[in-house]
N, C-alpha and C positions, 0 to 999 in steps of 0.2 A: 216880790220874790221869791218862791218856795224853795225847801231846805235843797229837795230835789233837784229842781232846778242848777242852785249854786255848786252841789255835788255833781253835774254831769260838765257843768264848763270848769270846772278845776280840775278834774279828768281829759276834759279836752285838754288844757293845757300843761298841764303834766306828761301827759301823754307824749315819747318817744318819736319823732317825726322819723318815717321809715326813711332808709338810705340809700341811696343808687343799687350800692349791691345788693339788699335785699330785693327792691323792686326787677333788679336783673332775674337776680336767681328764680323767683315767684313770674316773670315771663318767659323763663325758659323750661318751664314745668308749662307752659299755657295759660297764664293767669290774661284774660283780656284786663283785669283794670290792672292790673302793673303795669303792663303794655301802657294804656289810657295815659296812666300817671308820670310813662317816662314819657310819652308824645309831649303832653300838654306840658313837662317839664324844661323840654330839649327843641320843643317846638320853635319861638320865636328866635334863637341864635341859631339855629339851622338856615329858619329864611336867610336871617341877617347875610349869612356866610355864603347863600345860595347865590342870594344876588348880588354881592362884592363877585362873584366868579361870571353870573349871566348876564347882568346890569338888568335885569328887569322883573318888577316887583310879579305879576301876575307866572309869568315862567319859576321863578323861584321858589313860589306857594306849589308850583305845581310839581315842579322838579324833590320837594321837601316831602309831596305826599310820596313821590313814589321812594327817594330814600328811605321814610317809615315802615312802606310794604317791604322793603328789601333785608330790612334791616331784620326787624319781628321776624323774617322766613328764615336767616341765618343765625339769630340770637344765641341761638344752641352753641356756635362756634365762638364765640367770646368765651375766652379761657380766664380773664380776669374782672370781672363784674365789675369793680370799679372804677376801668378805662372805658365805661360804655360811652363817656362824652365823646374822648379822644377817638374810639372806633369811628363815632358815628360822623364827627368830623370829618375824617381818613374814607367814607362813601358820599359824604358831599363833595367833596372839592373831585374827589375819582365821575360821580355820575356826573356833573357838572360837567368839568374834561369832554367827555364823553358828551355829552348833548351838542355841546361845545362845536364839539369836531365834528360832529353828524348836521349842523344846522345849516341851512343853504339859503344865503344870502340874497333874495330876486330884488334885479332892477328892472326898475320901467323905464323903457322907452315906448316913446311919443312912435306911432307907425311910422310916421313919412319922415322923421329924421332918421329911422333906419332901414327905410328904404332908398333914400339917397345918400346916405353912406354907404351901401352895398352897394348901387348901381353907382356910383363916383370912381369906386375905387380897381373894380372889375375890368379890364379889357378883354375883348376877346383872345388875343394871348395866354393873358392868366389863365381864363378857362383851360386852354389846354393844357400850361402848366400845371394846375393842379388835379387836373384827370390823371396825368402822368404819374404824377405823385404818388393819388390816392392806389393806382395801378401797381406801384412796385408795392407800398405798404403791404396789397391786400395780399401779392403775391410773396410778399418776404414773408408774412405772415402765416400763412399755406405750407411754406419752408420748417418752418421754425416745430418742434416737439410742441405736443399736447398742455408739457405744466408753463412753457415760456410764453405761448400762442394764448394761454386762459387768463396768465397772469397779466398779459399785456393790453387784452380785453377788457376785463376785468377795471382794470385804472383809468386806463385811458379813452374805451368805448363806451363801459356800461358807467364808468366815474364815481366807485365805490372809493370809498376812502381805506388809509393804513388799516384802520381800526375791524371795518365792514369785512377788507380782503381775509384778516385774521380769523375773521369766526367763518367764513366763507371756507376757506381754505383749512381751516383747521391745525393753522399753524401759527408759532411765534412772529409781533409786527418784526421782528429783527430778520427775521429768515422770509419775507414778504419784500421788505426792501432789498435785499442782497438776490430773490429772487428779482425783483422790477428792474436793477443794477444789469445784473447777466441777461435779461431775454432782452433788456435793449440796445444792449452792445452786440447779441445775438443779433437780433432784426437788424443792426447799420452794415454788419456783415453782408446777411443776405441780398441787401440794396445794393451793397456796392458789387456785391458780385451781378446781380441782375443788370446793373448799369454796365459795367464791361461788355455783357453781350450783345 
């Protein structure tokens, strides 16, 4: 081993490790190497947290990719560079909740079983009553204001989640919950007045 090799090894050993704060500050200036270093440093712990939230390794890894893209797009918003780890964990939690909220669980049912269930529970009278109820609901919806009707249709007919509705209507989730509550009451009143006729 030459003296030059020995000097390089000693320099590497004594070189101070880059702190998280230094990496974040560099990443905030657009340094891709700093972003890569942060990714490598936090990837495994982010995947572990994502797995605890979503319960699937493949989905956790995919989620973490999205988390880092989101984090690096907004890294300039992080005011305290030392808090990167906690900030990243919050993003993982929030995005995992969003993913779970939007996840649709599919249930497979044999078509013969489905047909047997469907035909055995319906009588001609049930069909007539269902038709009348549907007509009452349609009529009641038409008499509601635009906001009430659109809110009920988005939730019950389109199947949007509260989060999706909040994005669509550009309103907080609390407002969407209140709108749903009020719209249901108004629809019930409209249907009662329809039945009284």
